[in-house]
C-alpha positions in Angstrom: -66.9 37.8 -295.5 -69.1 35.1 -294.7 -68.8 31.4 -295.3 -71.0 31.2 -298.5 -68.7 33.3 -299.9 -65.3 32.3 -298.6 -66.7 28.7 -300.4 -67.1 30.3 -303.7 -64.1 31.5 -304.0 -62.2 28.8 -302.6 -64.3 26.5 -305.3 -63.5 28.8 -307.8 -59.7 29.0 -307.5 -59.3 25.4 -307.5 -61.7 25.4 -310.8 -58.8 28.1 -312.0 -56.2 26.4 -311.4 -57.4 23.1 -312.6 -58.2 25.1 -316.2 -55.0 26.1 -316.6 -52.8 23.0 -315.0 -54.4 20.7 -317.6 -54.2 23.0 -320.4 -50.7 23.8 -319.9 -49.2 20.2 -318.4 -48.8 18.5 -321.7 -50.8 15.5 -319.9 -53.2 13.7 -322.5 -56.7 14.5 -321.9 -57.6 10.7 -320.9 -54.9 11.6 -317.5 -55.9 14.6 -316.7 -58.8 16.4 -318.6 -59.6 20.2 -318.7 -62.6 21.5 -316.4 -64.4 22.6 -319.5 -64.1 18.9 -320.7 -65.7 17.8 -317.7 -68.5 19.7 -317.3 -69.6 19.1 -320.8 -69.4 15.3 -320.4 -71.8 16.3 -317.0 -74.2 18.3 -319.0 -74.3 16.1 -322.2 -74.6 13.2 -319.4 -77.4 14.7 -317.5 -79.3 16.1 -320.9 -79.2 12.6 -322.4 -80.3 10.7 -319.4 -77.2 8.9 -318.5 -76.3 9.9 -315.4 -80.0 11.3 -314.5 -80.9 7.1 -314.7 -77.5 5.9 -312.9 -78.5 8.5 -310.2 -82.0 7.1 -309.9 -80.9 3.4 -309.8 -78.2 4.0 -307.3 -80.9 6.1 -305.1 -83.1 2.9 -305.5 -81.0 0.8 -304.0 -79.9 3.6 -301.2 -83.5 4.0 -300.1 -84.5 0.3 -300.1 -81.0 -0.8 -298.0 -81.0 2.0 -295.9 -84.4 1.6 -294.8 -84.3 -2.2 -294.0 -80.7 -1.0 -292.3 -83.5 1.8 -289.9 -85.8 -1.1 -289.4 -83.2 -3.8 -288.5 -81.1 -1.5 -286.2 -84.3 0.1 -284.2 -85.4 -3.8 -283.2 -81.7 -4.9 -282.2 -81.2 -1.6 -280.7 -84.1 -2.5 -278.5 -83.7 -5.9 -277.7 -79.7 -5.1 -276.7 -81.1 -2.2 -274.5 -84.2 -4.3 -273.0 -82.8 -7.4 -272.2 -79.3 -7.9 -270.5 -78.8 -11.5 -272.1 -79.3 -9.7 -275.6 -76.4 -7.0 -274.7 -74.1 -9.9 -273.6 -74.6 -11.6 -276.7 -75.4 -10.1 -279.6 -74.2 -6.3 -278.4 -70.8 -8.1 -278.5 -71.3 -9.5 -281.7 -72.2 -6.0 -282.8 -69.7 -4.3 -281.5 -67.2 -6.7 -283.6 -69.2 -6.3 -286.9 -68.8 -2.8 -286.7 -65.2 -2.7 -287.3 -65.8 -4.7 -290.4 -65.8 -2.5 -293.7 -68.8 -3.3 -295.5 -66.9 -3.8 -299.0 -65.5 -6.7 -297.3 -68.7 -8.6 -297.5 -68.9 -8.4 -300.7 -67.4 -11.8 -301.9 -69.7 -13.5 -299.3 -72.8 -11.6 -301.0 -71.4 -12.8 -304.5 -71.3 -16.6 -303.2 -74.8 -16.1 -301.5 -76.5 -13.5 -304.2 -74.5 -14.0 -307.1 -73.4 -10.6 -309.4 -76.7 -8.7 -309.4 -78.9 -6.0 -307.4 -79.2 -8.6 -304.3 -75.5 -8.7 -303.5 -75.6 -4.7 -303.7 -78.7 -4.2 -301.6 -77.0 -7.0 -299.1 -73.5 -4.7 -298.4 -75.5 -1.3 -298.6 -78.0 -3.0 -295.7 -74.7 -4.6 -294.0 -73.1 -1.1 -294.0 -75.7 0.9 -292.1 -77.5 -2.1 -289.6 -74.3 -2.2 -287.1 -73.7 1.7 -286.7 -77.6 2.0 -286.4 -78.3 -0.4 -284.2 -75.3 0.6 -281.8 -76.5 4.2 -282.0 -80.2 3.1 -281.4 -79.1 1.1 -278.4 -77.1 4.0 -277.0 -80.3 6.2 -277.6 -82.7 4.2 -275.6 -79.9 3.7 -272.6 -79.6 7.5 -272.3 -83.5 8.3 -271.9 -83.7 9.7 -268.1 -85.2 7.2 -265.8 -87.3 9.6 -264.6 -89.3 9.7 -267.8 -89.7 6.2 -267.9 -90.7 6.0 -264.0 -93.3 9.0 -264.7 -94.9 7.1 -267.7 -94.9 3.7 -266.3 -97.1 5.6 -263.1 -99.3 6.7 -265.4 -99.9 3.2 -266.8 -97.7 3.3 -269.6 -96.5 0.0 -271.1 -95.6 -2.1 -274.0 -95.6 -0.2 -277.5 -97.4 2.8 -276.3 -94.4 3.3 -273.7 -91.8 2.6 -276.7 -93.9 5.3 -278.7 -94.5 8.1 -276.4 -91.5 8.1 -274.4 -88.4 5.9 -275.6 -88.1 7.0 -279.5 -88.7 10.6 -278.5 -86.6 11.1 -276.1 -84.2 9.4 -278.0 -84.4 11.2 -281.2 -81.3 13.4 -281.2 -79.4 10.7 -280.8 -81.3 8.6 -283.4 -80.6 11.1 -285.7 -76.8 11.5 -285.4 -76.8 7.8 -285.8 -79.0 8.2 -289.2 -76.6 10.7 -290.5 -73.7 8.2 -289.8 -75.5 5.3 -291.1 -76.2 6.9 -294.3 -73.2 8.2 -295.0 -71.5 4.2 -295.1 -74.5 3.1 -296.8 -73.5 5.6 -299.5 -69.7 4.8 -299.5 -70.7 0.7 -299.4 -73.4 1.4 -302.4 -70.9 3.2 -304.8 -67.9 0.5 -303.8 -70.6 -2.3 -304.4 -71.8 -0.8 -307.6 -68.2 -0.3 -308.9 -67.0 -4.1 -308.5 -70.5 -5.1 -309.4 -72.8 -5.0 -312.3 -76.5 -3.7 -313.2 -75.9 0.2 -313.4 -75.7 3.3 -311.3 -73.0 6.0 -310.8 -70.6 3.3 -309.3 -70.8 1.0 -312.2 -70.6 4.5 -314.3 -67.4 5.0 -312.8 -66.2 1.7 -314.1 -67.2 2.1 -317.7 -65.4 5.5 -317.4 -62.5 4.1 -316.3 -62.4 0.9 -318.8 -63.2 3.1 -322.1 -60.2 5.6 -320.8 -62.8 8.6 -320.6 -61.4 10.4 -317.2 -63.8 13.2 -318.0 -66.9 11.1 -317.4 -64.8 9.3 -314.5 -64.6 12.8 -312.5 -68.0 14.1 -313.4 -69.4 11.3 -311.5 -67.4 11.9 -308.6 -68.6 15.3 -308.9 -72.1 14.2 -309.2 -71.2 11.8 -305.6 -69.7 14.6 -303.9 -72.2 17.0 -304.7 -75.3 14.1 -303.7 -72.9 13.6 -300.4 -72.7 17.1 -299.7 -76.7 18.3 -300.2 -77.6 15.2 -297.9 -75.2 15.9 -295.0 -75.8 19.9 -295.1 -78.8 20.2 -296.3 -80.9 17.2 -295.1 -79.4 15.9 -291.8 -77.9 19.1 -290.4 -81.0 21.3 -290.6 -83.3 18.3 -289.3 -80.6 17.8 -286.5 -80.6 21.7 -286.0 -84.1 21.7 -285.9 -84.7 18.8 -283.5 -81.7 20.3 -280.8 -83.9 23.3 -280.8 -87.0 21.9 -280.1 -85.3 19.7 -277.6 -83.5 23.0 -276.1 -80.5 22.0 -277.0 -79.3 25.3 -279.2 -80.7 28.3 -279.3 -83.8 29.1 -282.1 
């Protein structure tokens, strides 16, 4: 029995147990909705565009915040790797800031930007920046010295040296950092939308809670889980395997 079949059987078993338990538990639907009711709500939400619009809103925020975090992370990682004084100062601060959950920044973001998209974008960016910075720094530091000496011997320097030597040699570790940073951004986004406003999947969760529609809440949770699984197992895992195979770390 292969892995995919095991997963299908396991999920199907959980679904059957859920449906049977919800039907005979005697609990009201707003506390423990039937799985069929959840899927009906999910289907209707996709058809009428409510969930699709929320997904689009969340992803637009995620892509903008994540892109900013990547740029900042690579830039600060380069500075920390390149200059000892920056490593002793900024590097120390980044390590400390990485231990702070991104949602803790939300009250500060509200004070600075108000309860709007900028506040959510801020915590999404914060959620990934420190992790990306640490990963970039580590990746740059692990570039073999031999590569650097050979490149400099042939006259490579400045941006050409970074583009042709440092970044390519750091790609395997940078991809691992991207994977972790994306997970932090995704969680920060959901938390920010749940507490903030302006649409998105997190706000849809809050709407379901306030209206007592647990089927809507669980529907959105399923969407969040599916998107997270696709990004992790389909996008990042395959990308990592491809790069590792190219670099000779794994067999093709």
